[in-house]
SERO-4910 file (N, C-alpha, C, O; in steps of 0.05 Angstrom, whole numbers):
BEGIN
 pado doro    nc1    nc2    nc3   cac1   cac2   cac3    cc1    cc2    cc3    oc1    oc2    oc3
  Met    A   -337    447    -61   -313    459    -73   -308    445    -99   -310    421   -101
  Asn    A   -302    460   -120   -296    449   -146   -267    453   -153   -252    465   -138
  Ala    A   -260    443   -176   -231    443   -184   -221    472   -186   -197    476   -182
  Ser    A   -238    491   -193   -229    518   -197   -221    532   -171   -205    550   -172
  Asn    A   -231    522   -148   -223    535   -123   -211    514   -104   -213    517    -79
  Ser    A   -199    493   -115   -186    473    -98   -160    484    -88   -148    502    -99
  Val    A   -151    472    -66   -125    479    -54   -103    463    -68   -105    439    -70
  Ala    A    -82    477    -76    -60    464    -90    -45    444    -71    -44    449    -47
  Pro    A    -33    423    -82    -17    405    -65      6    420    -53     16    439    -64
  Pro    A     16    410    -30     40    422    -18     65    416    -34     64    399    -52
  Val    A     86    429    -27    112    424    -40    121    396    -31    117    388     -8
  Tyr    A    133    381    -50    142    354    -44    161    354    -19    179    371    -17
  Val    A    155    336     -1    170    336     24    196    319     21    195    297     12
  Glu    A    218    331     28    244    317     26    246    296     48    232    298     69
  Gly    A    264    277     45    268    256     65    280    267     91    295    286     91
  His    A    273    254    113    283    261    139    296    238    154    299    239    178
  Gly    A    304    218    139    319    195    151    301    178    168    311    165    187
  Leu    A    275    176    162    257    160    179    263    130    179    257    116    198
  Leu    A    275    120    157    279     92    154    308     84    152    315     63    140
  Val    A    326    101    162    354     95    161    360     68    174    351     62    197
  Gly    A    375     51    160    382     25    171    361      3    167    366    -20    175
  Arg    A    338     10    156    316    -10    153    316    -22    125    325    -10    105
  Ser    A    305    -46    123    299    -58     97    269    -58     92    254    -59    111
  Val    A    261    -56     67    233    -52     61    225    -70     37    239    -73     18
  Leu    A    202    -83     40    190    -99     19    162    -88     13    146    -84     31
  Ile    A    157    -82    -13    131    -70    -21    119    -86    -44    133    -91    -64
  Thr    A     94    -93    -41     80   -107    -63     67    -87    -82     60    -64    -74
  Ala    A     63    -95   -107     49    -79   -127     62    -51   -129     48    -31   -127
  Ala    A     88    -50   -132    103    -25   -131    113    -16   -158    129      4   -159
  Ala    A    106    -29   -180    114    -19   -206     94      1   -216     71      1   -208
  Gly    A    102     19   -234     84     38   -245     84     65   -232    105     74   -223
  Val    A     60     77   -231     59    105   -221     40    109   -197     33    131   -190
  Gly    A     32     87   -185     13     89   -163     25     92   -136     48    100   -133
  Ile    A      9     86   -115     18     90    -88     42     72    -81     60     80    -66
  Gly    A     43     48    -93     64     29    -87     91     40    -95    110     39    -79
  Phe    A     94     50   -119    120     61   -127    126     87   -112    149     91   -105
  Ala    A    106    103   -106    110    127    -90    121    120    -63    139    133    -52
  Ala    A    111     98    -51    121     89    -25    150     79    -28    166     83    -10
  Ala    A    156     65    -49    183     55    -54    203     79    -56    224     78    -44
  Arg    A    195     98    -72    213    122    -74    216    136    -48    239    144    -41
  Arg    A    195    139    -33    197    152     -7    215    136     12    230    148     27
  Ala    A    212    109     11    229     93     29    258     97     23    275     99     41
  Val    A    265     99     -3    293    104    -10    301    132     -1    323    135     10
  Glu    A    284    151     -5    290    179      3    292    181     34    305    200     44
  Glu    A    278    163     48    280    164     77    303    147     88    305    143    112
  Gly    A    320    138     70    345    127     79    346     97     84    364     87     97
  Cys    A    326     82     73    327     53     77    353     41     66    364     52     46
  Arg    A    363     20     79    389      9     70    385    -10     46    403    -14     30
  Ala    A    361    -22     44    355    -40     22    325    -41     17    309    -38     36
  Ile    A    318    -46     -8    289    -47    -14    285    -68    -36    301    -71    -54
  Met    A    262    -83    -34    253   -101    -54    225    -93    -62    208    -90    -44
  Ile    A    220    -90    -88    192    -85    -97    183   -109   -113    199   -121   -127
  Ser    A    157   -114   -111    146   -137   -127    123   -126   -143    111   -106   -137
  Asp    A    116   -142   -164     93   -135   -181     89   -159   -199    105   -177   -200
  Ile    A     66   -158   -214     61   -179   -233     69   -172   -262     68   -188   -280
  His    A     76   -146   -266     83   -136   -292    114   -135   -295    127   -118   -283
  Glu    A    125   -153   -310    154   -156   -312    168   -130   -323    187   -121   -311
  Arg    A    158   -119   -345    170    -96   -356    169    -72   -337    188    -58   -333
  Arg    A    145    -67   -327    142    -44   -309    158    -48   -284    169    -28   -273
  Leu    A    161    -72   -274    177    -78   -251    206    -70   -256    219    -57   -239
  Ala    A    217    -79   -279    245    -73   -285    249    -43   -288    269    -32   -279
  Glu    A    230    -29   -300    232      0   -303    231     13   -275    245     33   -271
  Ala    A    214      3   -257    212     15   -231    238     11   -215    247     30   -201
  Val    A    250    -12   -218    276    -17   -204    297      3   -215    312     14   -199
  Asp    A    298      6   -241    317     25   -253    312     54   -243    331     68   -238
  Arg    A    287     61   -240    281     88   -230    290     92   -201    300    113   -194
  Leu    A    287     71   -185    296     73   -157    326     75   -156    337     90   -140
  Ile    A    340     59   -172    369     60   -173    378     87   -182    398     98   -172
  Gly    A    363     99   -200    370    125   -211    368    148   -191    377    170   -196
  Leu    A    356    143   -168    354    164   -147    382    169   -135    385    190   -121
  Gly    A    401    151   -139    428    156   -130    432    151   -100    451    161    -88
  Ser    A    414    135    -88    417    128    -60    437    106    -56    445     92    -75
  Asp    A    446    103    -31    463     80    -24    448     54    -21    459     33    -18
  Ala    A    421     56    -21    405     32    -17    408     12    -39    410     20    -63
  Thr    A    409    -13    -33    408    -34    -53    379    -38    -61    361    -38    -44
  Val    A    375    -42    -87    347    -43    -98    344    -70   -112    360    -78   -129
  His    A    322    -84   -106    316   -110   -118    287   -111   -128    270    -97   -117
  Gly    A    282   -127   -148    255   -131   -158    250   -161   -159    267   -177   -163
  Cys    A    224   -168   -155    216   -196   -156    187   -198   -166    170   -186   -154
  Leu    A    183   -214   -186    156   -218   -196    140   -234   -175    150   -254   -164
  Cys    A    115   -226   -170     99   -241   -151     69   -235   -156     62   -212   -158
  Asn    A     53   -256   -157     24   -253   -157     15   -262   -130     18   -285   -122
  Val    A      3   -243   -115     -4   -248    -87    -27   -268    -84    -34   -275    -62
  Thr    A    -40   -276   -106    -61   -296   -105    -49   -324   -105    -64   -344   -103
  Asp    A    -23   -326   -108    -10   -352   -110      8   -356    -86     28   -342    -82
  Glu    A      0   -375    -69     14   -379    -44     44   -387    -48     61   -378    -33
  Glu    A     49   -403    -69     77   -410    -74     94   -386    -82    117   -384    -73
  Gln    A     82   -368    -98     97   -344   -105    101   -325    -81    122   -313    -79
  Val    A     81   -324    -64     84   -307    -40    107   -318    -23    123   -302    -13
  Gln    A    107   -344    -18    129   -356     -2    156   -351    -16    175   -344     -2
  Gly    A    157   -353    -42    182   -348    -56    191   -319    -53    215   -314    -49
  Leu    A    172   -300    -55    179   -272    -52    189   -266    -24    210   -253    -21
  Val    A    176   -276     -3    184   -270     24    211   -283     30    228   -271     43
  Asn    A    215   -307     21    241   -321     25    264   -306     10    285   -303     21
  Asp    A    258   -297    -14    278   -283    -30    284   -256    -16    308   -249    -14
  Ala    A    264   -242     -7    268   -217      7    284   -221     33    302   -205     39
  Glu    A    278   -241     48    292   -247     72    322   -250     66    339   -241     81
  Asp    A    328   -264     45    356   -270     38    370   -245     27    391   -238     37
  Arg    A    358   -232      7    371   -210     -6    371   -184     10    389   -167      7
  Leu    A    351   -181     27    351   -157     44    363   -161     72    365   -143     88
  Glu    A    372   -186     76    383   -194    102    363   -189    124    368   -177    145
  Gly    A    338   -198    119    316   -195    138    298   -172    129    307   -150    122
  Ile    A    272   -177    131    252   -156    124    245   -141    150    234   -152    169
  Asp    A    251   -115    150    244    -98    172    216    -86    169    201    -83    188
  Val    A    209    -79    144    184    -66    138    171    -79    114    183    -82     93
  Leu    A    145    -87    117    129    -97     95    107    -77     90     92    -69    109
  Ile    A    104    -68     65     81    -52     57     64    -68     38     72    -74     16
  Asn    A     40    -75     47     21    -90     31      5    -70     14    -14    -58     24
  Asn    A     12    -68    -11     -1    -48    -28    -18    -62    -50    -35    -48    -62
  Ala    A    -15    -87    -55    -29   -101    -76    -59    -99    -72    -69   -105    -50
  Gly    A    -74    -92    -93   -103    -91    -92   -114    -90   -120   -100    -83   -139
  Leu    A   -139    -97   -122   -153    -97   -148   -181    -86   -144   -196    -94   -126
  Gly    A   -188    -67   -161   -215    -55   -160   -232    -61   -184   -228    -81   -198
  Gly    A   -250    -43   -190   -268    -46   -212   -296    -36   -205   -302    -33   -181
  Ser    A   -312    -31   -224   -339    -21   -219   -359    -40   -232   -358    -46   -256
  Lys    A   -379    -49   -216   -399    -67   -226   -423    -68   -207   -418    -72   -183
  Pro    A   -447    -64   -216   -470    -67   -199   -471    -96   -187   -464   -115   -201
  Leu    A   -479    -98   -163   -478   -124   -150   -494   -145   -165   -486   -168   -167
  Ile    A   -518   -138   -176   -535   -157   -189   -523   -167   -215   -532   -187   -226
  Glu    A   -502   -152   -226   -489   -161   -250   -462   -174   -245   -449   -184   -264
  Met    A   -454   -174   -220   -427   -184   -213   -427   -215   -213   -445   -227   -201
  Thr    A   -407   -226   -225   -404   -255   -224   -388   -264   -200   -374   -248   -188
  Asp    A   -390   -289   -193   -374   -300   -171   -344   -296   -178   -328   -289   -160
  Gln    A   -337   -300   -203   -308   -297   -210   -298   -269   -206   -276   -265   -195
  Glu    A   -315   -249   -213   -307   -221   -209   -304   -214   -179   -285   -201   -170
  Trp    A   -323   -223   -164   -323   -219   -134   -298   -233   -122   -283   -221   -107
  Asn    A   -294   -258   -129   -273   -274   -117   -245   -262   -124   -227   -263   -108
  Leu    A   -242   -252   -149   -216   -242   -157   -208   -217   -141   -186   -215   -131
  Val    A   -227   -199   -137   -222   -175   -122   -215   -182    -93   -197   -171    -81
  Leu    A   -230   -200    -82   -225   -208    -54   -199   -223    -52   -184   -219    -32
  Asp    A   -192   -239    -71   -168   -255    -70   -143   -238    -71   -124   -242    -56
  Val    A   -143   -218    -90   -120   -200    -92   -118   -181    -67    -97   -179    -54
  Thr    A   -140   -168    -62   -140   -146    -43   -140   -154    -14   -124   -143      2
  Leu    A   -156   -173     -7   -157   -182     21   -140   -207     26   -123   -206     44
  Thr    A   -145   -228     12   -131   -253     17   -101   -250     10    -84   -261     23
  Gly    A    -95   -234    -11    -67   -229    -17    -53   -214      6    -30   -221     12
  Thr    A    -66   -195     18    -55   -182     41    -51   -201     64    -30   -200     78
  Met    A    -70   -219     68    -67   -239     89    -43   -258     83    -28   -263    101
  Arg    A    -41   -267     58    -19   -285     52      8   -272     57     26   -284     69
  Met    A     11   -247     48     37   -233     52     42   -229     82     65   -232     92
  Thr    A     21   -221     97     25   -216    126     32   -242    140     50   -242    157
  Arg    A     18   -263    134     23   -289    147     52   -299    142     66   -307    161
  Ala    A     61   -297    117     88   -307    110    109   -289    123    129   -299    133
  Thr    A    105   -263    123    125   -245    134    126   -246    164    147   -244    176
  Leu    A    102   -248    176    102   -250    206    118   -273    216    131   -271    237
  Arg    A    117   -295    202    132   -319    211    162   -312    213    176   -323    230
  Lys    A    172   -296    195    200   -287    195    205   -267    217    224   -269    232
  Met    A    187   -247    218    191   -225    238    188   -235    267    203   -226    284
  Met    A    171   -254    271    166   -263    299    191   -276    310    196   -275    334
  Ser    A    207   -290    293    231   -302    303    252   -282    312    269   -288    329
  Arg    A    250   -257    301    268   -236    308    256   -217    329    270   -201    341
  Arg    A    230   -220    333    215   -204    353    217   -174    346    220   -157    364
  Arg    A    215   -168    321    214   -140    312    204   -139    283    205   -159    268
  Gly    A    194   -116    275    185   -112    248    160    -94    247    147    -89    267
  Val    A    154    -85    223    131    -67    219    117    -75    193    130    -81    173
  Ile    A     91    -76    194     74    -81    170     55    -58    167     41    -50    186
  Val    A     53    -47    143     34    -26    136     17    -36    114     26    -43     92
  Asn    A     -9    -36    118    -29    -45     98    -42    -21     85    -45      0     97
  Asn    A    -49    -24     59    -63     -3     45    -93    -11     44   -101    -29     29
  Ala    A   -109      3     60   -138     -1     60   -151     20     42   -139     27     21
  Ser    A   -174     29     48   -188     49     32   -211     60     49   -222     46     66
  Val    A   -218     85     44   -242     96     57   -267     81     49   -288     84     63
  Leu    A   -266     66     28   -290     50     20   -295     28     40   -316     15     40
  Gly    A   -275     23     58   -281      5     80   -300     17    100   -312      3    117
  Trp    A   -303     44     99   -323     58    116   -346     69    100   -369     67    108
  Arg    A   -340     80     76   -361     93     60   -377     73     44   -368     51     38
  Ala    A   -401     82     36   -417     67     16   -415     81    -11   -416    105    -13
  Gln    A   -411     65    -32   -409     75    -59   -421     55    -78   -414     31    -76
  Lys    A   -437     63    -96   -449     45   -116   -428     31   -132   -406     42   -138
  Glu    A   -433      6   -140   -417    -10   -157   -390    -17   -145   -371    -24   -160
  Gln    A   -387    -15   -119   -361    -20   -106   -364    -42    -84   -348    -42    -65
  Ser    A   -385    -58    -86   -389    -78    -64   -366    -96    -59   -358   -101    -36
  His    A   -353   -106    -81   -331   -125    -78   -307   -111    -67   -294   -121    -48
  Tyr    A   -300    -88    -77   -276    -73    -68   -279    -63    -40   -261    -65    -23
  Ala    A   -303    -52    -34   -308    -42     -7   -307    -64     14   -296    -61     35
  Ala    A   -319    -87      7   -318   -110     25   -289   -119     30   -282   -126     52
  Ala    A   -273   -119      9   -246   -128     11   -230   -108     29   -215   -117     46
  Lys    A   -234    -82     25   -219    -63     41   -229    -62     70   -213    -57     88
  Ala    A   -254    -66     74   -264    -68    102   -251    -93    115   -244    -92    139
  Gly    A   -248   -114     99   -234   -137    109   -205   -132    116   -194   -142    136
  Val    A   -191   -115    100   -163   -108    105   -162    -93    132   -143    -97    148
  Met    A   -181    -76    137   -182    -61    162   -185    -81    186   -170    -78    206
  Ala    A   -203   -100    184   -207   -119    205   -183   -137    208   -174   -143    231
  Leu    A   -171   -145    186   -147   -161    187   -124   -146    201   -109   -157    217
  Thr    A   -122   -120    195   -102   -104    208   -105   -104    238    -86   -108    253
  Arg    A   -129    -99    247   -134    -97    276   -129   -123    290   -116   -124    311
  Cys    A   -139   -145    279   -136   -171    292   -108   -181    292    -97   -191    312
  Ser    A    -95   -180    268    -68   -190    267    -49   -173    283    -29   -183    293
  Ala    A    -55   -147    286    -38   -129    302    -36   -138    331    -15   -136    343
  Leu    A    -58   -148    342    -58   -157    370    -41   -181    373    -26   -184    393
  Glu    A    -41   -199    353    -24   -223    355      5   -216    351     22   -227    365
  Ala    A     11   -197    333     38   -189    328     51   -173    350     75   -175    355
  Ala    A     34   -158    364     45   -140    385     59   -155    407     78   -145    419
  Glu    A     51   -180    412     64   -196    432     93   -202    425    109   -209    442
  Tyr    A    100   -198    399    128   -203    390    142   -177    383    163   -177    371
  Gly    A    131   -155    392    144   -129    387    140   -119    358    155   -102    349
  Ile    A    121   -130    344    116   -123    316     91   -105    314     71   -111    327
  Arg    A     93    -85    298     70    -66    295     57    -70    268     71    -72    247
  Ile    A     31    -71    267     15    -72    243     -6    -50    243    -22    -49    262
  Asn    A     -5    -33    223    -25    -12    221    -32     -9    191    -21    -23    174
  Ala    A    -50      9    185    -59     13    158    -65     42    151    -71     58    169
  Val    A    -62     49    126    -71     75    116    -97     70    101   -102     48     91
  Ser    A   -114     91    100   -140     89     87   -144    113     68   -156    133     77
  Pro    A   -133    112     44   -136    134     25   -165    136     15   -179    117     15
  Ser    A   -172    160      6   -197    163     -8   -192    162    -38   -196    141    -50
  Ile    A   -183    184    -50   -176    183    -78   -149    196    -82   -144    219    -76
  Ala    A   -131    180    -93   -104    189   -100   -100    186   -130   -102    164   -141
  Met    A    -95    208   -143    -95    209   -172    -69    199   -184    -47    208   -176
  His    A    -71    182   -204    -48    173   -220    -59    162   -246    -83    159   -250
  Asp    A    -40    157   -265    -48    151   -292    -65    125   -294    -84    124   -310
  Phe    A    -58    105   -278    -73     80   -279   -102     84   -271   -120     73   -283
  Leu    A   -107    101   -251   -134    107   -242   -149    122   -264   -173    117   -269
  Arg    A   -135    140   -277   -149    156   -298   -158    138   -321   -178    143   -334
  Arg    A   -143    117   -326   -150     99   -348   -172     79   -339   -185     67   -356
  Ala    A   -176     76   -313   -194     56   -303   -222     67   -297   -241     52   -294
  Ala    A   -225     93   -296   -251    105   -289   -256    130   -305   -237    144   -313
  Pro    A   -281    137   -311   -288    161   -326   -278    186   -311   -280    188   -286
  Gln    A   -267    205   -326   -256    229   -313   -277    245   -298   -270    256   -277
  Asp    A   -302    246   -308   -322    261   -293   -328    248   -266   -333    263   -246
  Ala    A   -327    222   -265   -331    208   -239   -308    214   -220   -313    219   -196
  Leu    A   -284    214   -230   -261    220   -213   -261    249   -204   -255    255   -181
  Asp    A   -269    267   -222   -271    296   -214   -292    300   -192   -288    316   -174
  Lys    A   -314    285   -194   -335    288   -174   -325    278   -146   -330    291   -126
  Leu    A   -311    256   -146   -300    246   -121   -279    265   -109   -279    271    -85
  Ala    A   -262    275   -126   -241    294   -117   -253    319   -106   -243    330    -86
  Ser    A   -273    330   -119   -285    355   -111   -299    353    -84   -303    374    -71
  Ala    A   -306    329    -76   -319    325    -50   -300    326    -27   -308    328     -3
  Glu    A   -274    324    -32   -254    325    -11   -250    353      0   -257    373    -14
  Ala    A   -241    355     24   -239    381     38   -221    401     22   -227    425     22
  Phe    A   -200    391     10   -182    408     -6   -192    412    -35   -180    427    -50
  Gly    A   -215    399    -41   -225    401    -68   -209    388    -89   -211    395   -113
  Arg    A   -192    369    -82   -174    356   -101   -169    328    -91   -173    321    -67
  Ala    A   -159    311   -109   -149    285   -101   -122    287    -88   -108    307    -92
  Ala    A   -114    267    -72    -87    267    -61    -67    261    -82    -73    247   -102
  Glu    A    -43    271    -79    -20    261    -94    -12    234    -82    -14    230    -58
  Val    A     -2    216    -99      5    189    -88     27    191    -67     27    175    -48
  Trp    A     44    211    -69     65    213    -49     55    223    -22     68    220     -1
  Glu    A     31    236    -22     19    244      3     10    220     19     11    220     43
  Ile    A      0    200      5     -7    175     18     18    160     27     19    150     50
  Ala    A     38    160     10     64    147     17     77    159     42     89    146     58
  Asn    A     74    186     45     85    199     69     74    187     94     89    183    114
  Val    A     48    181     95     36    170    119     45    141    123     49    132    146
  Met    A     49    127    101     61    100    104     88    101    117     95     84    133
  Met    A    105    121    109    131    124    120    130    130    150    146    119    166
  Phe    A    111    146    158    107    152    186    100    127    201    112    121    222
  Leu    A     82    111    191     74     86    205     97     66    206     99     50    224
  Ala    A    114     67    185    137     48    185    159     57    203    177     41    210
  Ser    A    159     82    212    181     93    227    177     91    257    155     83    266
  Asp    A    197     97    272    196     97    301    177    118    312    170    116    336
  Tyr    A    170    138    296    151    158    306    124    146    312    109    157    327
  Ala    A    118    123    300     92    110    305     96     86    323     81     66    322
  Gly    A    116     87    340    124     64    356    104     54    376    106     31    384
  Tyr    A     83     69    382     63     60    401     36     56    388     16     53    401
  Met    A     36     55    361     11     52    346      8     22    338     26     11    326
  Val    A    -15     11    345    -20    -18    340    -49    -21    330    -68    -12    344
  Gly    A    -52    -32    307    -78    -38    296    -95    -14    288   -119    -16    287
  Glu    A    -81      8    282    -96     32    275    -99     34    244    -83     23    229
  Val    A   -121     46    236   -126     52    208   -129     82    205   -148     94    213
  Leu    A   -108     94    192   -108    123    190   -121    132    164   -112    124    142
  Ser    A   -141    149    166   -154    160    142   -137    182    130   -130    201    144
  Val    A   -128    178    105   -112    198     91   -131    212     71   -128    208     47
  Ser    A   -149    227     82   -169    240     65   -183    261     83   -176    264    106
  Ser    A   -203    274     71   -216    295     86   -239    285    103   -248    299    122
  Gln    A   -249    261     98   -274    253    111   -277    223    109   -265    209     92
  Arg    A   -295    213    126   -302    184    124   -330    181    112   -336    161     99
  Gly    A   -347    200    116   -375    197    108   -381    207     80   -404    205     71
***
């Protein structure tokens, strides 16, 4: 299927109160990607308070203003954080615990990609992608679980990728990191379940946004999108919708699952 006969995206889904009374913390939520889409959806789903973090100060401030502009009753906070820095992670989680009056939902969205043949990849390039995407998710999960376990409740949603299943050239570092996020999700979920805490993940294939368009050649993106069952890339809010489901009570018996938000795994 090519772009000329792709299926159009559905109409934007309005909120249904899935997160009424909950507080939400989301990493890498500034800008136009999945993180901000999830933040907007959380507000639209009735969360009582939200904190978003990012490493880009200006974009973070703009994202906070956009969320406030939705006109919700939710209180909105922003906090700079680099998930590769343990001290900053601890500061973010402590700040969120205080300002949100406890973290009910954590969405681990921070990740870093790139394209490079393995034989040309440096240790530094490999380590940076793993540090942000996998170890950053671990740091945030570890810090937040310590808070949630004392309350014996909470939800964590991780952002994985179909590249944790699929093979793709020049993606060894990113695919390895996302496969690690999947394994981290499954193993940590079993430990958390004993405390009434749920950990699951979404696994998008290709979700189109401006940052992605600037990071990869358009012909390569078009080729990936055309391979999907609908012949198009996902809208970022379509990924965020599944995150909201996993964060809600509708997913109350799901533990350690990785949901593919795409047409295929192979």
